[in-house]
C-alpha positions in Angstrom: 1.8 -15.2 28.3 1.1 -13.2 25.1 2.7 -9.9 24.1 1.4 -9.2 20.6 -2.2 -10.5 20.9 -4.9 -10.6 23.5 -6.5 -13.9 24.6 -9.8 -13.7 26.5 -12.4 -16.4 27.3 -16.0 -15.8 28.1 -18.5 -18.6 28.5 -17.6 -21.1 25.7 -15.9 -18.5 23.4 -12.2 -17.7 23.2 -11.4 -14.4 21.5 -7.9 -13.9 20.0 -7.2 -10.3 19.1 -4.1 -9.4 17.2 -2.5 -6.4 19.0 0.4 -5.0 17.2 -1.1 -1.6 16.2 2.2 0.2 15.7 2.9 -2.2 12.8 -0.7 -2.4 11.5 -0.9 -5.9 12.9 1.9 -7.1 10.6 2.7 -10.7 11.3 6.3 -11.2 12.5 7.5 -14.5 13.7 6.6 -13.7 17.3 3.0 -12.9 16.4 2.7 -16.0 14.3 4.1 -18.1 17.2 1.7 -16.5 19.7 -1.2 -17.0 17.4 -0.3 -20.7 17.0 0.0 -21.1 20.8 -3.3 -19.3 21.4 -5.0 -21.7 19.0 -3.5 -24.6 20.8 -4.6 -23.2 24.2 -8.2 -22.7 23.0 -8.4 -26.1 21.3 -7.2 -27.8 24.5 -9.6 -26.0 26.7 -12.7 -28.2 27.4 -14.8 -25.1 28.2 -14.2 -23.5 24.8 -16.3 -24.4 21.8 -15.8 -21.4 19.6 -12.8 -19.3 18.7 -13.2 -15.8 17.4 -10.1 -14.3 15.6 -10.0 -10.6 15.1 -7.7 -7.6 14.8 -9.9 -5.2 16.6 -12.0 -2.2 15.3 -9.4 -0.7 12.9 -7.5 -3.5 11.0 -7.4 -7.2 10.9 -3.8 -7.5 9.7 -1.5 -6.2 7.0 0.2 -9.5 6.3 3.7 -10.7 7.0 6.3 -8.4 8.4 8.4 -7.6 5.4 11.2 -6.0 7.4 11.7 -9.2 9.3 11.5 -11.3 6.1 14.2 -9.2 4.6 16.3 -9.5 7.7 15.9 -13.3 7.6 17.1 -13.3 4.0 20.1 -11.2 4.9 21.0 -13.4 7.8 24.2 -15.5 7.5 22.3 -18.3 9.3 21.2 -20.7 6.5 18.5 -22.1 8.8 16.9 -18.7 9.7 14.2 -18.9 6.9 13.2 -22.4 8.0 12.9 -21.3 11.7 10.6 -18.5 10.4 8.5 -21.1 8.6 8.3 -23.4 11.6 6.2 -21.0 13.6 3.4 -20.6 11.1 0.0 -21.6 12.6 -1.7 -22.9 9.4 -1.9 -26.5 10.5 -3.2 -25.5 14.0 -6.0 -23.6 12.2 -6.8 -26.4 9.9 -6.8 -29.1 12.6 -8.5 -27.1 15.3 -11.5 -29.1 16.6 -13.4 -26.0 17.7 -15.3 -23.7 15.4 -13.2 -20.8 14.3 -14.7 -17.5 13.3 -12.8 -14.6 11.7 -14.2 -11.1 12.5 -12.7 -8.8 9.9 -12.4 -5.0 10.1 -10.2 -2.9 7.9 -7.4 -4.4 5.9 -6.9 -8.1 5.8 -4.0 -8.9 3.5 -1.5 -11.7 2.7 -0.8 -13.8 5.8 -3.6 -12.1 7.7 -6.0 -13.1 4.9 -4.7 -16.6 5.1 -5.5 -16.6 8.8 -9.0 -15.3 8.3 -9.9 -17.6 5.4 -8.6 -20.7 7.1 -11.2 -20.1 9.7 -14.5 -22.0 9.4 -16.5 -18.8 9.0 -15.4 -15.4 7.9 -17.5 -12.3 8.5 -16.4 -8.9 7.4 -17.5 -5.3 7.9 -18.5 -3.5 4.8 -15.4 -1.3 4.7 -13.0 -4.2 5.0 -10.5 -4.9 2.3 -9.1 -8.4 1.5 -6.3 -9.6 -0.8 -3.2 -11.6 -1.4 -0.6 -9.1 -2.6 2.5 -11.4 -1.9 3.3 -11.7 -5.5 4.1 -8.0 -5.7 7.2 -8.6 -3.5 8.1 -11.9 -5.2 6.5 -14.3 -2.8 4.2 -17.1 -3.8 2.7 -18.8 -0.8 1.5 -22.3 -1.5 -1.2 -22.0 1.2 -3.0 -19.4 -0.9 -3.7 -21.9 -3.6 -5.1 -24.4 -1.1 -7.4 -21.7 0.3 -8.7 -20.5 -3.1 -9.1 -24.0 -4.7 -12.7 -25.2 -4.6 -13.8 -21.9 -3.1 -13.2 -19.5 -6.0 -13.6 -20.3 -9.7 -10.2 -20.9 -11.3 -10.3 -17.7 -13.5 -11.0 -15.6 -10.4 -8.5 -17.4 -8.2 -5.7 -16.9 -10.8 -6.7 -13.3 -11.3 -6.3 -12.7 -7.5 -3.0 -14.4 -7.3 -1.4 -13.1 -10.4 -2.5 -9.5 -9.9 -2.3 -9.2 -6.1 -5.5 -7.1 -6.3 -7.2 -6.0 -3.1 -11.0 -6.7 -3.0 -13.7 -4.8 -1.2 -15.7 -6.9 1.3 -18.7 -7.0 -1.2 -16.4 -8.3 -4.0 -14.8 -10.8 -1.7 -18.2 -12.2 -0.7 -19.2 -12.5 -4.4 -15.9 -14.3 -5.1 -16.8 -16.8 -2.4 -14.1 -15.7 0.1 -16.5 -14.6 2.9 -19.4 -16.1 4.6 -21.1 -12.7 5.1 -20.7 -9.0 5.0 -22.3 -6.7 7.6 -22.7 -2.9 7.9 -19.8 -1.1 9.6 -20.3 -1.0 13.4 -22.4 -4.2 13.5 -19.6 -6.8 13.3 -19.4 -7.6 17.1 -23.2 -7.9 17.3 -23.3 -10.3 14.3 -20.5 -12.4 15.7 -22.4 -12.8 19.0 -25.6 -13.8 17.1 -23.7 -16.2 14.9 -22.3 -18.0 17.9 -25.8 -18.4 19.2 -26.8 -20.0 15.9 -23.8 -22.4 16.0 -24.9 -23.6 19.5 -27.9 -25.2 17.8 -25.6 -28.1 16.7 -23.8 -30.4 19.0 -20.0 -30.2 19.7 -19.5 -33.7 18.4 -21.4 -33.1 15.1 -19.4 -29.8 14.6 -16.1 -31.6 15.1 -17.0 -34.4 12.6 -18.2 -32.0 9.9 -15.0 -30.0 10.3 -12.9 -33.2 9.9 -14.9 -34.4 6.9 -14.4 -31.1 5.2 -10.7 -30.9 6.0 -10.2 -34.3 4.5 -11.4 -32.9 1.1 -9.1 -29.9 0.9 -5.9 -30.4 -1.2 -2.6 -29.6 0.5 0.7 -28.7 -1.0 3.8 -30.4 0.5 5.2 -27.1 1.6 2.6 -24.6 3.0 5.2 -22.1 4.1 6.3 -20.5 0.8 9.9 -20.8 1.9 11.0 -21.6 -1.7 9.8 -18.3 -3.1 11.0 -16.4 0.0 14.6 -17.7 -0.6 14.6 -16.4 -4.2 16.7 -13.4 -5.3 13.6 -11.9 -6.8 11.9 -11.8 -3.4 14.9 -10.2 -1.7 15.3 -7.6 -4.5 11.5 -6.8 -4.5 11.5 -6.3 -0.8 14.5 -4.1 -1.0 12.8 -1.9 -3.6 9.7 -1.8 -1.5 11.5 -0.3 1.5 13.6 2.0 -0.8 10.3 3.5 -2.1 8.7 4.0 1.3 
């Protein structure tokens, strides 16, 4: 069913593990689509109450696949960019009725950081690195502003977006991006104990609290960032990025 991620259920926990190591778990349209479908599968499974999202022991995700983004921009099909946007899983994450937990090792950047921080709870290993560097290649994803608004003070949020700086896990926790940071090697153990803590509340109460909170979060009309992706600036920046590699 899935080629670029692993989907495993055990007891009341579904674990989604991004598995594109050859590309440092870069999110191409297929991985985005599979992630969306895995979320739908877990949300519709009556036996699942908790969804753990991870990239495994080395890296959570390096962000969107810029090679594919550049190919989309170079396509003669004017609808290609919109088809790319149609597979994004952000609404599935937001509307998921089950508790979502991001378990973050290594780099967690751009689209991968969006995925992690849209989860209800985000726990990172001490050596993890988190950031939104999209602006460095001319992309301004509207979903990033929704994630940072109300979570990070405005001066800090603007600094993150306008510089594209990557934060250490400790810095990200201080900024308000993470629920918790744990020593390296202890992430899996902490996720297991966290799930045990969450079982102290009832499924119905958890669903209602999630809905109440979601209703408070502002949303931009376009959460795909297609407008910036279509700009000449983005195309030229990505071309320079590959020319310098």
